[in-house]
N, CA, C and O atoms as a Tinker XYZ file with bonds, in Angstrom:
   460  protein
     1  N    -37.490000   18.150000  -13.651000    73     2
     2  CA   -38.505000   17.497000  -13.085000    64     1     3
     3  C    -37.877000   16.095000  -12.447000    63     2     4     5
     4  O    -37.086000   15.419000  -13.106000    81     3
     5  N    -38.275000   15.738000  -11.180000    73     3     6
     6  CA   -37.962000   14.843000  -10.314000    64     5     7
     7  C    -39.009000   13.611000  -10.643000    63     6     8     9
     8  O    -40.236000   13.708000  -10.632000    81     7
     9  N    -38.350000   12.604000  -10.894000    73     7    10
    10  CA   -39.518000   11.277000  -11.012000    64     9    11
    11  C    -39.311000   10.266000  -10.070000    63    10    12    13
    12  O    -38.212000    9.714000  -10.007000    81    11
    13  N    -40.360000    9.910000   -9.226000    73    11    14
    14  CA   -40.169000    9.316000   -8.102000    64    13    15
    15  C    -41.013000    7.836000   -8.480000    63    14    16    17
    16  O    -42.075000    7.789000   -9.102000    81    15
    17  N    -40.256000    6.664000   -7.940000    73    15    18
    18  CA   -40.536000    5.296000   -8.307000    64    17    19
    19  C    -40.641000    4.539000   -7.131000    63    18    20    21
    20  O    -39.590000    4.341000   -6.521000    81    19
    21  N    -41.838000    4.002000   -6.612000    73    19    22
    22  CA   -42.113000    3.321000   -5.588000    64    21    23
    23  C    -41.450000    1.478000   -5.668000    63    22    24    25
    24  O    -41.582000    0.783000   -6.675000    81    23
    25  N    -40.935000    1.123000   -4.699000    73    23    26
    26  CA   -40.067000   -0.079000   -4.453000    64    25    27
    27  C    -40.857000   -0.738000   -3.258000    63    26    28    29
    28  O    -41.660000   -0.139000   -2.542000    81    27
    29  N    -40.498000   -2.083000   -3.155000    73    27    30
    30  CA   -41.131000   -2.581000   -1.978000    64    29    31
    31  C    -40.357000   -2.418000   -0.632000    63    30    32    33
    32  O    -40.684000   -2.826000    0.483000    81    31
    33  N    -39.249000   -1.719000   -1.015000    73    31    34
    34  CA   -38.335000   -1.668000    0.251000    64    33    35
    35  C    -38.313000   -0.050000    0.252000    63    34    36    37
    36  O    -37.645000    0.281000    1.232000    81    35
    37  N    -38.779000    1.115000   -0.457000    73    35    38
    38  CA   -38.908000    2.301000    0.023000    64    37    39
    39  C    -39.196000    3.060000   -1.497000    63    38    40    41
    40  O    -40.099000    2.572000   -2.176000    81    39
    41  N    -38.641000    3.937000   -1.900000    73    39    42
    42  CA   -38.713000    4.343000   -3.154000    64    41    43
    43  C    -37.170000    5.492000   -3.372000    63    42    44    45
    44  O    -36.329000    5.896000   -2.570000    81    43
    45  N    -37.389000    5.716000   -4.955000    73    43    46
    46  CA   -36.289000    6.593000   -5.227000    64    45    47
    47  C    -36.496000    7.783000   -6.092000    63    46    48    49
    48  O    -37.434000    7.740000   -6.887000    81    47
    49  N    -35.933000    8.574000   -6.055000    73    47    50
    50  CA   -36.218000    9.698000   -7.008000    64    49    51
    51  C    -34.875000    9.882000   -7.676000    63    50    52    53
    52  O    -33.742000    9.793000   -7.204000    81    51
    53  N    -35.416000   10.241000   -9.250000    73    51    54
    54  CA   -34.274000   10.360000   -9.977000    64    53    55
    55  C    -34.010000   12.058000  -10.178000    63    54    56    57
    56  O    -34.732000   12.919000  -10.682000    81    55
    57  N    -32.847000   12.124000   -9.645000    73    55    58
    58  CA   -32.353000   13.723000   -9.304000    64    57    59
    59  C    -31.860000   14.295000  -11.033000    63    58    60    61
    60  O    -32.082000   15.445000  -11.414000    81    59
    61  N    -31.303000   13.428000  -11.740000    73    59    62
    62  CA   -30.416000   13.836000  -12.909000    64    61    63
    63  C    -30.309000   12.720000  -14.088000    63    62    64    65
    64  O    -29.760000   11.670000  -13.752000    81    63
    65  N    -30.700000   12.806000  -15.230000    73    63    66
    66  CA   -30.552000   11.734000  -16.114000    64    65    67
    67  C    -30.297000   12.045000  -17.426000    63    66    68    69
    68  O    -31.133000   12.420000  -18.248000    81    67
    69  N    -28.805000   11.834000  -17.652000    73    67    70
    70  CA   -28.316000   12.258000  -18.907000    64    69    71
    71  C    -27.547000   11.106000  -19.924000    63    70    72    73
    72  O    -27.687000    9.924000  -19.610000    81    71
    73  N    -26.945000   11.358000  -20.824000    73    71    74
    74  CA   -26.531000   10.098000  -21.522000    64    73    75
    75  C    -25.355000    9.676000  -20.780000    63    74    76    77
    76  O    -25.097000    8.474000  -20.850000    81    75
    77  N    -24.578000   10.418000  -20.075000    73    75    78
    78  CA   -23.375000   10.123000  -19.295000    64    77    79
    79  C    -23.699000    9.470000  -17.812000    63    78    80    81
    80  O    -23.033000    8.530000  -17.379000    81    79
    81  N    -24.767000   10.054000  -17.094000    73    79    82
    82  CA   -24.868000    9.916000  -15.420000    64    81    83
    83  C    -26.365000    9.679000  -15.435000    63    82    84    85
    84  O    -27.183000   10.054000  -16.274000    81    83
    85  N    -26.547000    8.988000  -14.345000    73    83    86
    86  CA   -28.103000    9.092000  -13.482000    64    85    87
    87  C    -27.662000    9.358000  -12.166000    63    86    88    89
    88  O    -26.695000    8.787000  -11.661000    81    87
    89  N    -28.354000   10.218000  -11.597000    73    87    90
    90  CA   -28.573000   10.277000  -10.147000    64    89    91
    91  C    -29.578000    9.918000   -9.574000    63    90    92    93
    92  O    -30.565000   10.132000  -10.278000    81    91
    93  N    -29.839000    9.423000   -8.527000    73    91    94
    94  CA   -31.042000    8.968000   -7.659000    64    93    95
    95  C    -30.572000    9.437000   -5.919000    63    94    96    97
    96  O    -29.509000    9.490000   -5.302000    81    95
    97  N    -31.858000    9.687000   -5.636000    73    95    98
    98  CA   -31.828000    9.959000   -4.054000    64    97    99
    99  C    -32.887000    8.752000   -3.979000    63    98   100   101
   100  O    -33.924000    8.621000   -4.629000    81    99
   101  N    -32.267000    7.808000   -2.887000    73    99   102
   102  CA   -33.050000    6.320000   -2.511000    64   101   103
   103  C    -33.494000    6.584000   -1.086000    63   102   104   105
   104  O    -32.911000    7.321000   -0.291000    81   103
   105  N    -34.483000    5.964000   -0.886000    73   103   106
   106  CA   -34.864000    5.938000    0.475000    64   105   107
   107  C    -35.143000    4.387000    0.941000    63   106   108   109
   108  O    -35.971000    3.633000    0.430000    81   107
   109  N    -34.371000    4.127000    1.895000    73   107   110
   110  CA   -35.195000    2.540000    2.092000    64   109   111
   111  C    -35.752000    2.619000    3.432000    63   110   112   113
   112  O    -35.197000    3.348000    4.255000    81   111
   113  N    -36.772000    1.962000    3.740000    73   111   114
   114  CA   -37.542000    1.835000    4.724000    64   113   115
   115  C    -36.778000    1.257000    5.780000    63   114   116   117
   116  O    -35.798000    0.555000    5.530000    81   115
   117  N    -37.220000    1.544000    7.147000    73   115   118
   118  CA   -36.458000    0.522000    8.512000    64   117   119
   119  C    -36.709000   -0.876000    8.144000    63   118   120   121
   120  O    -37.780000   -1.308000    7.716000    81   119
   121  N    -35.640000   -1.545000    8.343000    73   119   122
   122  CA   -35.634000   -3.061000    8.367000    64   121   123
   123  C    -35.655000   -3.647000    7.103000    63   122   124   125
   124  O    -35.548000   -4.873000    7.105000    81   123
   125  N    -35.763000   -3.111000    6.059000    73   123   126
   126  CA   -35.686000   -3.263000    4.589000    64   125   127
   127  C    -34.367000   -3.506000    3.803000    63   126   128   129
   128  O    -33.397000   -2.967000    4.336000    81   127
   129  N    -34.137000   -4.106000    2.804000    73   127   130
   130  CA   -32.878000   -4.151000    2.100000    64   129   131
   131  C    -33.265000   -4.123000    0.775000    63   130   132   133
   132  O    -34.409000   -4.473000    0.487000    81   131
   133  N    -32.403000   -3.719000   -0.171000    73   131   134
   134  CA   -32.354000   -4.084000   -1.914000    64   133   135
   135  C    -32.033000   -5.312000   -2.074000    63   134   136   137
   136  O    -31.545000   -6.024000   -1.197000    81   135
   137  N    -32.320000   -5.686000   -3.360000    73   135   138
   138  CA   -31.635000   -6.940000   -3.877000    64   137   139
   139  C    -30.259000   -7.067000   -3.844000    63   138   140   141
   140  O    -29.526000   -6.084000   -3.953000    81   139
   141  N    -29.736000   -8.491000   -3.666000    73   139   142
   142  CA   -28.598000   -8.698000   -3.767000    64   141   143
   143  C    -27.943000   -8.572000   -5.221000    63   142   144   145
   144  O    -27.593000   -9.700000   -5.567000    81   143
   145  N    -27.673000   -7.710000   -6.109000    73   143   146
   146  CA   -27.373000   -7.810000   -7.475000    64   145   147
   147  C    -25.962000   -7.099000   -8.042000    63   146   148   149
   148  O    -25.126000   -6.506000   -7.360000    81   147
   149  N    -25.944000   -7.324000   -9.433000    73   147   150
   150  CA   -24.835000   -6.549000  -10.037000    64   149   151
   151  C    -25.218000   -5.819000  -11.535000    63   150   152   153
   152  O    -26.337000   -5.966000  -12.027000    81   151
   153  N    -24.476000   -5.261000  -11.994000    73   151   154
   154  CA   -24.735000   -4.337000  -13.067000    64   153   155
   155  C    -23.627000   -4.716000  -14.101000    63   154   156   157
   156  O    -22.475000   -4.795000  -13.676000    81   155
   157  N    -23.841000   -4.924000  -15.241000    73   155   158
   158  CA   -22.977000   -4.985000  -16.405000    64   157   159
   159  C    -22.418000   -4.022000  -17.149000    63   158   160   161
   160  O    -21.408000   -4.170000  -17.837000    81   159
   161  N    -23.186000   -2.817000  -17.006000    73   159   162
   162  CA   -23.065000   -1.610000  -17.969000    64   161   163
   163  C    -22.885000   -0.307000  -16.924000    63   162   164   165
   164  O    -22.871000    0.849000  -17.347000    81   163
   165  N    -22.782000   -0.571000  -15.828000    73   163   166
   166  CA   -22.618000    0.848000  -14.981000    64   165   167
   167  C    -22.197000    0.530000  -13.401000    63   166   168   169
   168  O    -22.664000   -0.347000  -12.675000    81   167
   169  N    -21.069000    1.613000  -13.062000    73   167   170
   170  CA   -20.806000    1.080000  -11.960000    64   169   171
   171  C    -21.548000    2.642000  -11.057000    63   170   172   173
   172  O    -21.856000    3.678000  -11.646000    81   171
   173  N    -21.692000    2.404000   -9.543000    73   171   174
   174  CA   -21.981000    3.229000   -8.802000    64   173   175
   175  C    -21.394000    3.919000   -7.667000    63   174   176   177
   176  O    -20.547000    3.261000   -7.063000    81   175
   177  N    -21.606000    4.931000   -7.290000    73   175   178
   178  CA   -21.125000    5.676000   -5.999000    64   177   179
   179  C    -22.149000    6.126000   -5.142000    63   178   180   181
   180  O    -22.964000    6.939000   -5.578000    81   179
   181  N    -22.232000    5.666000   -3.855000    73   179   182
   182  CA   -23.099000    5.860000   -2.849000    64   181   183
   183  C    -22.527000    6.972000   -1.752000    63   182   184   185
   184  O    -21.411000    7.122000   -1.254000    81   183
   185  N    -23.472000    7.510000   -1.632000    73   183   186
   186  CA   -22.942000    8.718000   -0.396000    64   185   187
   187  C    -24.174000    8.570000    0.599000    63   186   188   189
   188  O    -25.278000    8.841000    0.125000    81   187
   189  N    -24.103000    8.175000    1.906000    73   187   190
   190  CA   -25.205000    8.324000    2.935000    64   189   191
   191  C    -25.306000    9.737000    3.271000    63   190   192   193
   192  O    -24.383000   10.517000    3.507000    81   191
   193  N    -26.713000    9.981000    3.255000    73   191   194
   194  CA   -27.200000   11.580000    3.644000    64   193   195
   195  C    -27.905000   11.510000    4.678000    63   194   196   197
   196  O    -28.199000   12.567000    5.236000    81   195
   197  N    -28.364000   10.270000    5.210000    73   195   198
   198  CA   -29.500000   10.084000    6.275000    64   197   199
   199  C    -29.399000    8.631000    6.966000    63   198   200   201
   200  O    -29.665000    7.670000    6.244000    81   199
   201  N    -29.115000    8.447000    8.010000    73   199   202
   202  CA   -28.946000    7.342000    8.423000    64   201   203
   203  C    -27.709000    6.435000    8.612000    63   202   204   205
   204  O    -26.598000    6.950000    8.741000    81   203
   205  N    -27.863000    5.223000    8.628000    73   203   206
   206  CA   -26.593000    4.181000    9.040000    64   205   207
   207  C    -26.798000    3.098000    7.921000    63   206   208   209
   208  O    -27.903000    2.555000    7.928000    81   207
   209  N    -26.033000    2.760000    7.101000    73   207   210
   210  CA   -26.013000    1.524000    6.320000    64   209   211
   211  C    -25.473000    0.372000    6.337000    63   210   212   213
   212  O    -24.247000    0.476000    6.382000    81   211
   213  N    -25.853000   -0.736000    6.321000    73   211   214
   214  CA   -25.083000   -1.934000    6.307000    64   213   215
   215  C    -24.736000   -2.378000    4.916000    63   214   216   217
   216  O    -25.681000   -2.759000    4.226000    81   215
   217  N    -23.697000   -2.389000    4.463000    73   215   218
   218  CA   -23.782000   -2.905000    2.751000    64   217   219
   219  C    -22.957000   -4.297000    2.820000    63   218   220   221
   220  O    -22.163000   -4.672000    3.682000    81   219
   221  N    -23.358000   -4.893000    1.735000    73   219   222
   222  CA   -22.554000   -6.247000    1.476000    64   221   223
   223  C    -22.127000   -5.803000    0.073000    63   222   224   225
   224  O    -22.975000   -5.314000   -0.673000    81   223
   225  N    -20.855000   -5.947000   -0.325000    73   223   226
   226  CA   -19.850000   -5.582000   -1.398000    64   225   227
   227  C    -18.886000   -6.738000   -1.554000    63   226   228   229
   228  O    -17.828000   -6.896000   -0.945000    81   227
   229  N    -19.513000   -7.639000   -2.611000    73   227   230
   230  CA   -18.833000   -8.984000   -3.102000    64   229   231
   231  C    -18.561000   -9.891000   -1.986000    63   230   232   233
   232  O    -17.514000  -10.462000   -1.680000    81   231
   233  N    -19.926000   -9.909000   -1.341000    73   231   234
   234  CA   -19.822000  -10.939000    0.031000    64   233   235
   235  C    -19.070000  -10.455000    1.377000    63   234   236   237
   236  O    -18.829000  -11.196000    2.330000    81   235
   237  N    -18.762000   -9.162000    1.296000    73   235   238
   238  CA   -17.954000   -8.471000    2.213000    64   237   239
   239  C    -18.970000   -7.583000    3.020000    63   238   240   241
   240  O    -19.618000   -6.822000    2.301000    81   239
   241  N    -19.256000   -7.520000    4.436000    73   239   242
   242  CA   -20.132000   -6.830000    5.302000    64   241   243
   243  C    -19.486000   -5.372000    5.565000    63   242   244   245
   244  O    -18.405000   -5.330000    6.151000    81   243
   245  N    -20.031000   -4.333000    5.205000    73   243   246
   246  CA   -19.180000   -3.317000    5.688000    64   245   247
   247  C    -20.356000   -2.413000    6.063000    63   246   248   249
   248  O    -21.525000   -2.750000    5.875000    81   247
   249  N    -19.911000   -1.013000    6.713000    73   247   250
   250  CA   -20.815000   -0.086000    7.266000    64   249   251
   251  C    -20.361000    1.386000    7.118000    63   250   252   253
   252  O    -19.273000    1.860000    7.447000    81   251
   253  N    -21.461000    2.034000    6.532000    73   251   254
   254  CA   -21.266000    3.653000    6.208000    64   253   255
   255  C    -22.340000    4.280000    7.096000    63   254   256   257
   256  O    -23.469000    3.815000    7.258000    81   255
   257  N    -21.888000    5.311000    7.611000    73   255   258
   258  CA   -22.697000    6.273000    8.421000    64   257   259
   259  C    -22.709000    7.637000    7.595000    63   258   260   261
   260  O    -21.912000    7.997000    6.728000    81   259
   261  N    -23.819000    8.292000    8.095000    73   259   262
   262  CA   -24.197000    9.770000    7.371000    64   261   263
   263  C    -22.716000   10.610000    7.039000    63   262   264   265
   264  O    -21.885000   10.857000    7.914000    81   263
   265  N    -22.580000   10.971000    5.658000    73   263   266
   266  CA   -21.536000   11.668000    5.073000    64   265   267
   267  C    -20.579000   10.741000    4.486000    63   266   268   269
   268  O    -19.700000   11.191000    3.750000    81   267
   269  N    -20.664000    9.328000    4.766000    73   267   270
   270  CA   -19.372000    8.506000    4.223000    64   269   271
   271  C    -20.280000    8.053000    2.979000    63   270   272   273
   272  O    -21.493000    8.179000    2.817000    81   271
   273  N    -19.268000    7.467000    2.125000    73   271   274
   274  CA   -19.651000    6.793000    0.690000    64   273   275
   275  C    -19.014000    5.650000    0.648000    63   274   276   277
   276  O    -18.253000    5.261000    1.534000    81   275
   277  N    -19.271000    5.074000   -0.328000    73   275   278
   278  CA   -18.672000    3.821000   -1.024000    64   277   279
   279  C    -18.506000    3.722000   -2.554000    63   278   280   281
   280  O    -19.408000    4.266000   -3.191000    81   279
   281  N    -17.483000    3.105000   -3.294000    73   279   282
   282  CA   -17.552000    2.888000   -4.610000    64   281   283
   283  C    -18.413000    1.460000   -5.133000    63   282   284   285
   284  O    -18.159000    0.430000   -4.509000    81   283
   285  N    -19.257000    1.400000   -6.080000    73   283   286
   286  CA   -19.493000    0.026000   -6.194000    64   285   287
   287  C    -18.848000   -0.200000   -7.618000    63   286   288   289
   288  O    -19.441000    0.388000   -8.523000    81   287
   289  N    -17.746000   -0.943000   -7.984000    73   287   290
   290  CA   -17.253000   -1.379000   -9.369000    64   289   291
   291  C    -18.206000   -1.900000  -10.171000    63   290   292   293
   292  O    -19.224000   -2.482000   -9.798000    81   291
   293  N    -17.771000   -1.622000  -11.574000    73   291   294
   294  CA   -18.979000   -2.446000  -12.618000    64   293   295
   295  C    -18.619000   -4.094000  -12.311000    63   294   296   297
   296  O    -17.453000   -4.488000  -12.298000    81   295
   297  N    -19.538000   -4.807000  -12.117000    73   295   298
   298  CA   -19.876000   -6.111000  -11.995000    64   297   299
   299  C    -19.879000   -6.464000  -10.526000    63   298   300   301
   300  O    -20.110000   -7.638000  -10.235000    81   299
   301  N    -19.649000   -5.579000   -9.557000    73   299   302
   302  CA   -19.417000   -6.201000   -8.348000    64   301   303
   303  C    -21.060000   -6.463000   -7.564000    63   302   304   305
   304  O    -22.081000   -5.816000   -7.794000    81   303
   305  N    -20.920000   -7.407000   -6.774000    73   303   306
   306  CA   -22.201000   -7.647000   -6.296000    64   305   307
   307  C    -22.529000   -6.732000   -4.839000    63   306   308   309
   308  O    -21.760000   -6.572000   -3.891000    81   307
   309  N    -23.528000   -6.350000   -4.955000    73   307   310
   310  CA   -23.796000   -5.451000   -4.006000    64   309   311
   311  C    -25.339000   -5.314000   -3.461000    63   310   312   313
   312  O    -26.281000   -5.504000   -4.230000    81   311
   313  N    -25.498000   -5.030000   -2.317000    73   311   314
   314  CA   -26.769000   -4.731000   -1.637000    64   313   315
   315  C    -26.749000   -3.503000   -0.426000    63   314   316   317
   316  O    -25.660000   -3.279000    0.103000    81   315
   317  N    -27.716000   -2.864000   -0.073000    73   315   318
   318  CA   -27.627000   -2.009000    0.831000    64   317   319
   319  C    -28.874000   -2.384000    1.936000    63   318   320   321
   320  O    -29.931000   -2.870000    1.536000    81   319
   321  N    -28.679000   -2.165000    3.029000    73   319   322
   322  CA   -29.594000   -2.791000    4.174000    64   321   323
   323  C    -29.950000   -1.770000    5.247000    63   322   324   325
   324  O    -29.037000   -1.285000    5.915000    81   323
   325  N    -30.880000   -1.506000    5.403000    73   323   326
   326  CA   -31.401000   -0.483000    6.327000    64   325   327
   327  C    -31.848000   -1.008000    8.309000    63   326   328   329
   328  O    -32.959000   -0.922000    8.833000    81   327
   329  N    -30.842000   -1.394000    8.816000    73   327   330
   330  CA   -31.291000   -2.323000    9.914000    64   329   331
   331  C    -31.494000   -1.126000   10.999000    63   330   332   333
   332  O    -31.362000   -1.491000   12.167000    81   331
   333  N    -31.736000   -0.018000   10.828000    73   331   334
   334  CA   -32.256000    1.039000   11.813000    64   333   335
   335  C    -33.550000    1.122000   11.793000    63   334   336   337
   336  O    -34.176000    0.275000   11.154000    81   335
   337  N    -34.302000    2.267000   12.560000    73   335   338
   338  CA   -35.694000    2.163000   13.037000    64   337   339
   339  C    -35.936000    3.347000   12.339000    63   338   340   341
   340  O    -37.052000    3.676000   12.743000    81   339
   341  N    -35.509000    4.306000   11.419000    73   339   342
   342  CA   -35.884000    5.502000   10.774000    64   341   343
   343  C    -35.353000    5.249000    9.491000    63   342   344   345
   344  O    -34.521000    4.346000    9.400000    81   343
   345  N    -35.745000    6.004000    8.281000    73   343   346
   346  CA   -35.371000    5.453000    6.778000    64   345   347
   347  C    -33.811000    6.185000    6.784000    63   346   348   349
   348  O    -33.349000    7.078000    7.495000    81   347
   349  N    -33.140000    5.280000    5.510000    73   347   350
   350  CA   -31.792000    5.377000    5.417000    64   349   351
   351  C    -32.043000    6.168000    4.056000    63   350   352   353
   352  O    -32.901000    5.791000    3.258000    81   351
   353  N    -31.287000    7.228000    3.852000    73   351   354
   354  CA   -31.296000    8.103000    2.658000    64   353   355
   355  C    -29.847000    7.975000    2.152000    63   354   356   357
   356  O    -28.836000    8.113000    2.841000    81   355
   357  N    -29.919000    7.631000    0.577000    73   355   358
   358  CA   -28.386000    7.849000    0.055000    64   357   359
   359  C    -28.430000    8.431000   -1.619000    63   358   360   361
   360  O    -29.407000    8.181000   -2.325000    81   359
   361  N    -27.508000    9.052000   -2.020000    73   359   362
   362  CA   -27.542000    9.320000   -3.079000    64   361   363
   363  C    -26.485000    8.827000   -3.981000    63   362   364   365
   364  O    -25.271000    9.002000   -3.889000    81   363
   365  N    -27.332000    8.011000   -5.101000    73   363   366
   366  CA   -26.361000    6.964000   -5.989000    64   365   367
   367  C    -26.121000    7.692000   -7.205000    63   366   368   369
   368  O    -26.999000    8.201000   -7.901000    81   367
   369  N    -24.634000    7.718000   -7.465000    73   367   370
   370  CA   -24.244000    8.596000   -8.797000    64   369   371
   371  C    -24.088000    7.239000   -9.779000    63   370   372   373
   372  O    -23.272000    6.432000   -9.333000    81   371
   373  N    -24.578000    6.946000  -10.737000    73   371   374
   374  CA   -24.476000    5.843000  -11.844000    64   373   375
   375  C    -23.442000    6.464000  -12.925000    63   374   376   377
   376  O    -23.573000    7.657000  -13.198000    81   375
   377  N    -22.518000    5.785000  -13.491000    73   375   378
   378  CA   -21.730000    5.998000  -14.180000    64   377   379
   379  C    -21.405000    5.057000  -15.251000    63   378   380   381
   380  O    -20.761000    4.077000  -14.876000    81   379
   381  N    -21.703000    5.118000  -16.521000    73   379   382
   382  CA   -21.453000    3.897000  -17.380000    64   381   383
   383  C    -21.903000    4.348000  -18.842000    63   382   384   385
   384  O    -21.706000    5.473000  -19.302000    81   383
   385  N    -22.623000    3.157000  -19.587000    73   383   386
   386  CA   -22.805000    3.137000  -20.815000    64   385   387
   387  C    -24.340000    2.922000  -21.208000    63   386   388   389
   388  O    -24.846000    3.163000  -22.304000    81   387
   389  N    -25.029000    2.365000  -19.953000    73   387   390
   390  CA   -26.382000    2.358000  -20.115000    64   389   391
   391  C    -26.823000    2.507000  -18.623000    63   390   392   393
   392  O    -26.025000    2.150000  -17.757000    81   391
   393  N    -28.084000    3.029000  -18.254000    73   391   394
   394  CA   -28.758000    3.180000  -17.016000    64   393   395
   395  C    -29.885000    2.478000  -16.793000    63   394   396   397
   396  O    -30.251000    2.374000  -15.622000    81   395
   397  N    -30.617000    1.894000  -17.778000    73   395   398
   398  CA   -31.808000    0.956000  -17.459000    64   397   399
   399  C    -32.056000    0.126000  -16.420000    63   398   400   401
   400  O    -31.166000   -0.562000  -15.919000    81   399
   401  N    -33.218000    0.122000  -16.034000    73   399   402
   402  CA   -33.371000   -0.730000  -15.020000    64   401   403
   403  C    -33.406000   -2.430000  -15.095000    63   402   404   405
   404  O    -33.536000   -3.287000  -14.220000    81   403
   405  N    -33.253000   -2.487000  -16.358000    73   403   406
   406  CA   -32.838000   -4.063000  -16.996000    64   405   407
   407  C    -31.545000   -4.375000  -17.060000    63   406   408   409
   408  O    -31.203000   -5.384000  -17.677000    81   407
   409  N    -30.620000   -3.562000  -16.434000    73   407   410
   410  CA   -29.201000   -3.688000  -16.043000    64   409   411
   411  C    -29.076000   -4.233000  -14.910000    63   410   412   413
   412  O    -27.916000   -4.306000  -14.505000    81   411
   413  N    -30.279000   -4.850000  -13.922000    73   411   414
   414  CA   -30.437000   -5.107000  -12.440000    64   413   415
   415  C    -30.145000   -6.731000  -12.966000    63   414   416   417
   416  O    -30.858000   -7.234000  -13.836000    81   415
   417  N    -29.139000   -7.393000  -12.399000    73   415   418
   418  CA   -29.013000   -8.784000  -12.341000    64   417   419
   419  C    -29.407000   -8.956000  -11.031000    63   418   420   421
   420  O    -28.872000   -8.194000  -10.225000    81   419
   421  N    -30.195000   -9.749000  -10.611000    73   419   422
   422  CA   -30.631000   -9.875000   -9.123000    64   421   423
   423  C    -30.373000  -11.340000   -8.789000    63   422   424   425
   424  O    -30.942000  -12.316000   -9.278000    81   423
   425  N    -29.424000  -11.318000   -7.879000    73   423   426
   426  CA   -29.032000  -12.915000   -7.418000    64   425   427
   427  C    -29.791000  -13.128000   -6.027000    63   426   428   429
   428  O    -29.560000  -14.233000   -5.535000    81   427
   429  N    -30.457000  -12.490000   -5.452000    73   427   430
   430  CA   -31.221000  -12.517000   -4.118000    64   429   431
   431  C    -32.321000  -11.461000   -3.894000    63   430   432   433
   432  O    -31.877000  -10.322000   -3.751000    81   431
   433  N    -33.523000  -11.580000   -3.839000    73   431   434
   434  CA   -34.635000  -10.650000   -3.573000    64   433   435
   435  C    -35.454000  -11.062000   -2.518000    63   434   436   437
   436  O    -35.962000  -12.183000   -2.517000    81   435
   437  N    -35.649000  -10.138000   -1.493000    73   435   438
   438  CA   -36.794000  -10.335000   -0.443000    64   437   439
   439  C    -38.054000  -10.387000   -0.984000    63   438   440   441
   440  O    -38.886000  -10.808000   -0.181000    81   439
   441  N    -38.522000  -10.076000   -2.173000    73   439   442
   442  CA   -39.826000   -9.488000   -2.721000    64   441   443
   443  C    -40.211000  -10.304000   -3.852000    63   442   444   445
   444  O    -41.326000  -10.186000   -4.361000    81   443
   445  N    -39.247000  -11.218000   -4.317000    73   443   446
   446  CA   -39.813000  -12.388000   -5.172000    64   445   447
   447  C    -39.594000  -11.764000   -6.444000    63   446   448   449
   448  O    -40.262000  -12.275000   -7.344000    81   447
   449  N    -38.845000  -10.796000   -6.790000    73   447   450
   450  CA   -38.572000  -10.147000   -8.057000    64   449   451
   451  C    -37.757000  -11.138000   -9.075000    63   450   452   453
   452  O    -36.828000  -11.775000   -8.579000    81   451
   453  N    -37.942000  -11.249000   -9.968000    73   451   454
   454  CA   -37.119000  -11.969000  -11.207000    64   453   455
   455  C    -36.459000  -10.926000  -12.268000    63   454   456   457
   456  O    -37.059000   -9.859000  -12.398000    81   455
   457  N    -35.458000  -11.102000  -12.924000    73   455   458
   458  CA   -35.174000  -10.496000  -14.016000    64   457   459
   459  C    -35.937000  -10.799000  -15.055000    63   458   460
   460  O    -35.737000  -10.264000  -16.145000    81   459
């Protein structure tokens, strides 16, 4: 069963949730971005499946298009931004010891969310 979670920037759907991995399909609305954050207990791999992404990884700006991917190491500061006019969709594969939303340490957030 797919679980959908609404967020201020868009939404995500959990496609797989096991003790060793969590897989999400994440949709970022036009001109929105996720918080600048890091995780202590998981690393992530993102694959862009629709649209173009601007990614900030440890203060370095980079770009990924449909079919391209990026690895987010454990503890790396990261953010994804949709600067386009249509939804950005990417698949996030999490690997680590723990996959709870409370392992999100936000450094900056457009929506005033705190840890």
